[in-house]
N, C-alpha and C positions, 0 to 999 in steps of 0.2 A: 482886530482884538482891541477896542476901547478899555481906557482903565477901570472905569466901573465895573464893565462886563467880567475883567479878570478879577476883582476884589472879592473877597466875602469878610464877613465879619466876624469876630471869634465872639461867644458869649459864656459868660461864668454862670456857677451852679451853686444852688443849695440844697440838701437833700435833709427833709424834714425828721425830725426825730418821731419815732413811733410810741404809743401808749402801752402801759402795762394791759395783760389782760390774765385770764384765769383759766386757760385750759391747757391740758397737758396729753396729748396722745399717743398711742403705743406703748410698749412695755419701755422701761428702764432698767439698764443693770446698775445697780450702786457700786460703785468702785472706794471703797475705804481710803484706799492708799493707790495714788498714780502707779502706773508703770512707768516702769524705767525709761526714762527719756533717751533718745538717743542721741549720741555725741553730736554738738552744735557745729556748724560750719563757722569754724573762726577764721577771718581773712586778714592780712596785716593791714595795718593802717598807712594809708598813701594820703596824697595832696587831695584834700577835698575844697571844690571851689565855692562852695556852700556853706552857710552856717545850718546849724542843726535847728532849724526854725519851724513852726508849725504854720507860719504863714510865709510862701515864697509866691511871689507874683511873678506870673507870667512875662516871660521875655522880658525880665527884670535890667538884665545886661545892653540892652539897645538903648544907647545914649544920642550920639550925633551922628550925622551923616558922614559916610567915609569909610575906611577900612576898619573892623573889630575885634579884636583877638577876644572870645568870648571866655575861655576857659578851656585847662588841661582839666580832663575829670578821670578817676581811676575808674576801670572796666576789668573784670572778667574776660578772656578772650571767649568769644562765640557767645556771650551771652546774650539770651533774646527774652525778652517777657511779653506776655499779653495779660490784659486786663477784662474780668469779666464783671460787667455792671447789672446787678439783679434787683428789680422793682416794677411793678407794674405802673407805679407812678412817673416812671422814668421812659417808659415805651409808650405810655400813653399821653404825654407831652404835659402833664402835670408837674414836674420837677426836671430842673435841669442838672445833668449829671457833671459837677464841679469835680466831684471825685476821681472821675478817669482822665481828667484833663490835668489835675494836681498831681496823679500817681505818673503820668506821662513824661512831665515835665521833670518830676523827682528821679527818675528811671534813667532818664535821658542823661542827666547830669550826672549821676552816679555810674553811669557807663552800662546801665542794662536796656537798650533801646526796646520800644514798643513796638511789637511786629501788628498787631491788632488792639483795639477795643470794641468789645461787644455788650452790647444790653438787651437783655432778655427779659422775660414776664415771670412773676413769682409761680411757675409751674414745674412740680418737681420732677415730671419727665424732659420738661427742656432744658433744664438746669443740668439734670444729670448729662442729656446728650451732647451737651455744649462743655462740659468738662470732658467727657471722653475724646471730643474734637481736638481738645487742647491738649490732654496727654498724648493721643496719637501722632501730634505733630512733632516730629524729631528736630525740627529747627528752635522750640519754645523751650527752655531751662526752667522758667519761672512764671507761674501763674498767678496774679493778684483776683482774687475773687472780695467783691463787696456788695455788702446788704442782703437783707433776710436774717439779720440773727436775734432779733429782737425776742418780746414776748407774748406775741400774738399767733393766731394761728395761721395767718399768712407769711411768717417768717418760717421757711421751709429749706433755707441753705443748708444748715447742719445736716437735718437727714437725708437732701439730694445728695450733698457730697459721702455721707457713711454709704447709700446706695453707689454710688458710680464708682468708690473704690472697694466696695463688699466687703465691708467694716458694719460692727454693730455699732448704736448708740449705747453709751454710759453717761454716768452722771460723773463729771470732773471733780473730785472732792476739793480741791483747793480752789477752784472757781464757785462754788457752791457756798463755801464757808466765806469768801470774800463778799458774794452776795447778800449771803446772811449781816455781815457786819455796816454792810451800805444800808442795807433796811433798815436798820435799827437805827441807825445814824441818821436818815432821813425822817424816820417816825419821832425821833428826839428833838429836831428843826422843826416839826410840826409840818412837816411835806406828804407824810403818810398816816391814814387814821390807826395804822396797826403795825406792831413792830414783826408780825409773822411774814414769813417769805411765803409767797403765792405761788401755784403753780404754773402762771403764766412766767414769775421771775425765775423757776425753777428751771423752763425750758432754754433759758441762755447758759446753763451749766451743763446741757444734753448736747454731747459732742461726738462725733466717729472715733472710735478707737484708736490707739496705736499713734497718737499725734508724736512728733519729734519734740514739738515745743508747743506750749500754752501761753500767749501773751497775758499780761495781767489786765491792760485797758484801766488806767488810772482814773480815766474821765467817765466811764459810764460800766455797766453789769457786765455786757456781752463781751466774751473774750474773744482775741485773735488767736488763729491755730494756724501751724503749720504742719503740714504732712509732704512726705517724698515718696514720690511714687517713680520704680524705674530710673533714677537718676533725675525727675521733673519735680522741684520744689512748688509745692502748693499753699500760697498765703490766704487764708479766709478771715475777712476782716470786717467790722460792723460798717453799716451804711453811714452813720451819722456822721459829718465831717469832722468834726472836732475830735470822735474818739478815732477814728479811722487813722486823721494826721497825726495824733498824739502816738498810738502804738507804732505806725510808721517811723517817725523821727526819733523816739525814745527809744524803741526795742529791735525793731527791724534792721534800720539802716546802721546802726553800730554793730551790730553782732552778726549780720547776715550778707549784707552789702557793700563792702569795705574791700580795698586791696586789689590788686590784678595790674593789669596796663594800661595804657593811658589812651585817650580819643581825643581828638585836635579839633575844634570848629573854630572856623572864621569866616565873617561875612563882610561883604561890599556892598555899599547903601548908595545907591541915587536917588534923585529930585526927580519926577516928572516923567520918569523912563517909561517907555511902553514895553511891557514883558515881551510881546511876539518878536521883536527884533532881536532877541535873545536865543532863539529858538534854534537855529542854525548851530551857534557857538556851544550851547548845553549838550545839543545832539553830538556835536563833534567829542566834547571832553568826555562826555559818558561812554564812547567809544574807545576813547585814549586811556582815559583814567578809570579802569574798573574799579580800583580799590578806594577811590573819593566819592562820597557821594555829593550831588551838586544839585541844588532847588532854587527855584523862585517865587517869592514872597511879596507879592504886591499888597498894598497898605491904601483903602480910600481915604481913611481918613485924614493922614498923614502925608499922603503923596507921594509915598517912597515906595522902590522897590528894592528888596532884599534880596542879593544871590548869596546863599549860604553854602558852606562846604565842610562836609565833615571827613575825616578819616585817621587811621592809626598812624600814621606818618606822619608829624609834622612838616618833613620839606616837601612831601609830595602835595599837600595841601596847600603851602605856600606857592608852589609851582602853580597849582590852580588858578589859586587866588592872581597870580602874578599874568597869566594870561588873560583872564577875565578883564583886569584892568586895562593891560595894553590894547585888547581888541576892542570893549568897548570905547577906549579913547577914540579909536580910530574911526569909531561911529559916531563919534560928537559925543559920547555919554561920558563923564567924567566922575568917578566917586572920590571924593576927597579923601584923602590917608591922614591918618593923625598918630 
């Protein structure tokens, strides 16, 4: 295996905002007073390795060649996430999905590692089927759905979630009031011709009934919403990156993703190392250390090979790193330690 053949390039993504529309399909049940919300899951605050930021670069902790102690991150025991990205623009190759990449990194750092990321079209039945697959997976505890919450007719996520959960669509009164205030401010600023809320605007206040929590979204009109089904939490979020990141870092992360046990990640870096030479060692480690995940990640641009280890017991992770360091030295490949 050559270095070039072993490498892959990471790409970043931007999801474009949608324009307003004027259509509202289907019957709407008005709710003058939102139903009583279920008690929030409040977790004790532990050490958090990352700042509460809207812009977290990928692999920011990777610095110099050698052994690097990345972080100790809080994690609920056995918490596993999945991400469902919805949008024809994603699967059609028009828009790169940075939302899923960003969510996967944040969830890893918080101790809610992602099992899979799925991108699907804006097709109601496909959305329903995918949500039911996620709910049927006993290993997944948290599902993060992004995209399809805008004001146009192709924004079908809320209606599909309602069908998947067997719930009716309702107008959430607090969200409607917030949309009305935002439309008035936009009109006063000269951004909209009329201060009146259109049917397209109103679509974004139309959500499945019985939410556990409705997030405000300080940067847009479409709300984020949390549902709980059989112990699985479903977070439904807007697709516009700025809005999704804002809801996640300001509302979801501090309320629903803190506390629990810790996971340890360490890595050893080699320059100009051939990944294939580590295969026998990694196979041996996989069989001997069942509680530690070991992966190799070549980077063509930097000519580096990263061996990364993750586990719940720091001593076990350190033991694996030491085995890799010692055995690689025997092969003439030394990762500098700092």
